[in-house]
C-alpha positions in Angstrom: -10.8 -8.3 46.8 -8.0 -7.9 44.1 -7.4 -4.9 42.0 -9.3 -4.8 38.7 -6.9 -4.5 35.7 -6.9 -1.7 33.6 -7.8 -3.0 30.5 -7.9 0.3 28.4 -5.2 0.7 25.2 -2.7 2.7 26.0 -2.3 5.5 23.4 1.0 7.2 22.0 0.8 11.3 22.0 1.9 12.5 18.9 3.1 16.3 18.9 2.1 18.4 16.2 5.0 17.9 13.7 5.9 16.3 10.4 9.0 14.7 12.6 7.1 13.3 15.2 4.2 11.7 13.3 7.1 10.0 11.4 8.9 8.7 14.1 5.7 7.6 16.0 4.7 5.4 12.7 8.4 3.9 12.3 8.1 3.1 16.1 4.5 1.1 15.9 5.6 -0.6 13.0 8.8 -1.7 15.1 6.6 -2.6 17.9 3.8 -4.5 16.2 1.1 -2.1 15.8 0.0 0.6 18.5 -2.5 3.6 18.7 -1.5 7.3 18.0 -3.1 10.1 19.5 -2.6 12.9 17.3 -2.9 16.7 18.5 -6.7 17.6 17.8 -7.0 19.9 15.4 -3.5 20.0 14.0 -2.4 19.9 10.2 0.5 17.4 10.0 2.2 19.1 6.7 4.6 16.7 4.7 7.2 18.3 3.0 9.2 15.1 1.5 8.7 11.6 1.2 9.5 9.1 4.0 8.9 6.2 2.6 8.6 4.2 -0.3 6.9 1.1 -1.6 6.5 -1.2 -4.8 4.2 1.6 -5.9 6.2 4.9 -5.7 7.4 7.4 -3.1 5.3 7.9 0.1 4.7 10.8 2.6 4.4 8.8 5.5 6.4 5.6 6.5 4.3 2.7 4.8 1.7 0.6 7.7 3.0 -2.7 7.8 1.3 -3.3 11.5 -2.0 -2.5 13.1 -2.0 1.4 13.8 -4.8 3.8 14.8 -4.3 7.6 14.0 -6.9 9.3 16.3 -7.7 12.6 15.2 -10.6 15.1 15.9 -10.0 17.5 13.2 -6.6 16.4 12.1 -5.4 16.7 8.8 -2.4 15.1 7.1 -1.4 16.6 3.6 1.3 16.6 1.2 3.0 20.4 1.3 1.9 21.9 -2.1 5.5 22.7 -2.9 6.9 19.0 -2.0 7.7 16.4 -4.8 4.7 13.9 -5.6 4.2 11.4 -3.3 1.1 9.8 -1.7 0.2 10.8 1.8 -0.5 6.9 3.2 0.0 3.7 2.0 -0.8 0.1 3.7 0.7 -3.0 3.2 -0.5 -6.1 4.0 0.8 -10.2 3.6 -1.3 -10.4 0.9 0.5 -8.1 -1.3 3.9 -7.8 0.7 5.2 -11.0 2.6 6.0 -10.3 6.0 3.8 -7.3 6.8 0.5 -6.9 8.4 -0.7 -3.5 7.8 -4.0 -2.5 9.4 -5.0 1.7 9.3 -7.5 2.8 11.3 -8.3 6.5 11.0 -10.5 8.5 13.0 -11.6 11.8 12.8 -8.5 12.4 10.1 -8.8 14.3 6.8 -5.9 12.7 4.3 -5.2 15.6 1.8 -2.9 16.9 -0.8 -1.7 13.6 -1.9 -0.3 12.9 -6.0 1.1 9.9 -6.5 4.2 9.4 -9.3 2.6 8.7 -12.5 1.9 5.5 -13.7 1.2 4.3 -10.1 -2.6 4.8 -8.5 -3.6 5.8 -5.2 -2.7 9.2 -4.5 -4.3 9.6 -0.6 -4.5 6.3 0.5 -3.2 3.2 -1.3 -4.2 0.0 0.4 -1.8 -3.2 -1.0 -3.4 -6.5 0.6 -4.0 -4.9 4.2 -6.9 -3.2 5.6 -7.9 0.2 6.2 -10.9 1.5 8.1 -12.2 5.3 8.4 -14.6 6.9 10.6 -15.6 10.3 10.6 -12.8 10.6 8.5 -12.3 12.6 4.8 -10.5 11.9 2.1 -10.2 14.9 -0.7 -8.0 16.9 -3.0 -5.8 13.8 -3.7 -4.9 12.8 -7.7 -3.3 9.4 -9.3 -3.6 8.0 -12.5 -6.3 5.5 -11.0 -7.8 5.9 -7.2 -7.1 9.4 -6.9 -8.5 9.3 -3.1 -8.4 5.5 -2.4 -6.7 2.5 -4.3 -7.6 -1.3 -3.2 -5.8 -4.1 -4.2 -6.1 -7.2 -2.4 -7.5 -5.7 0.7 -10.4 -4.6 2.5 -11.3 -1.0 3.1 -14.5 0.3 5.2 -15.6 3.7 5.3 -18.3 5.2 8.2 -19.4 8.5 8.2 -16.8 10.0 6.2 -16.0 11.5 2.7 -14.2 11.0 -0.4 -14.4 14.2 -1.8 -12.8 16.4 -4.7 -10.5 14.2 -5.5 -9.3 13.4 -9.5 -7.4 10.7 -11.8 -6.1 10.8 -14.9 -7.5 7.6 -15.9 -10.5 6.5 -13.8 -11.7 6.4 -10.3 -11.3 9.5 -9.1 -12.2 8.8 -5.7 -12.0 5.3 -5.3 -10.3 2.4 -7.3 -10.7 -1.2 -6.4 -8.6 -3.1 -8.2 -9.1 -6.2 -6.4 -10.9 -7.1 -2.6 -13.5 -5.1 -1.2 -14.6 -1.5 -0.2 -17.7 -1.2 1.7 -19.6 2.2 2.4 -21.6 2.9 5.6 -23.4 6.2 5.9 -20.5 7.8 3.5 -20.5 10.1 1.1 -18.4 9.7 -2.4 -19.3 12.5 -4.7 -17.3 15.5 -7.0 -14.4 13.4 -7.9 -13.0 13.6 -11.8 -13.6 11.7 -13.7 -16.0 9.6 -12.0 -16.7 8.5 -8.0 -15.6 4.9 -8.2 -14.1 2.6 -10.6 -14.6 -0.2 -12.1 -18.3 0.6 -12.6 -20.4 -1.4 -9.8 -17.3 -2.3 -7.4 -18.0 -0.3 -4.9 -21.7 -0.9 -3.4 -23.4 2.8 -2.9 -21.3 4.4 -5.1 -22.6 6.1 -8.2 
């Protein structure tokens, strides 16, 4: 009998440093996608923006391919002394032609992002792509709208996750849906300022 092929998806390990994570995302985008295994319990602290897009500077390179960040007590955060920038941005073909951004976060906290006014999406900005959070959290981020998460013409799903302690100067302290859909599964969205989700009724289960 012939050998049984190994169908497990390979993972690329990423050392616990800003440079290693930036380089790994750039390589994954260029390769058309990858699963990046982050160091458990590591804090990846971003000291400068490493990307830009239609809505301002981004701490990590914009996600333009299917990429999974596997954590486990991992935090990705903007250094409090760094210039303002959001932490993550996903770019899909619906908004940015030629891209196929699909981001999955597993066991990752996104913290401390600050989108440059007047742009939305302090923690995660999804521009026509897809975002999936599993046992992850978005906290302590700020923007004009969508302090935690901003969704425009894309799809976002959160499972066993939380969006807490984010703020917006206008609305959607936790989540702002400009268009597209956000789905919550056993997920907490609370303690965001001035509200948790906007516009009202845009995210079922969010009050």
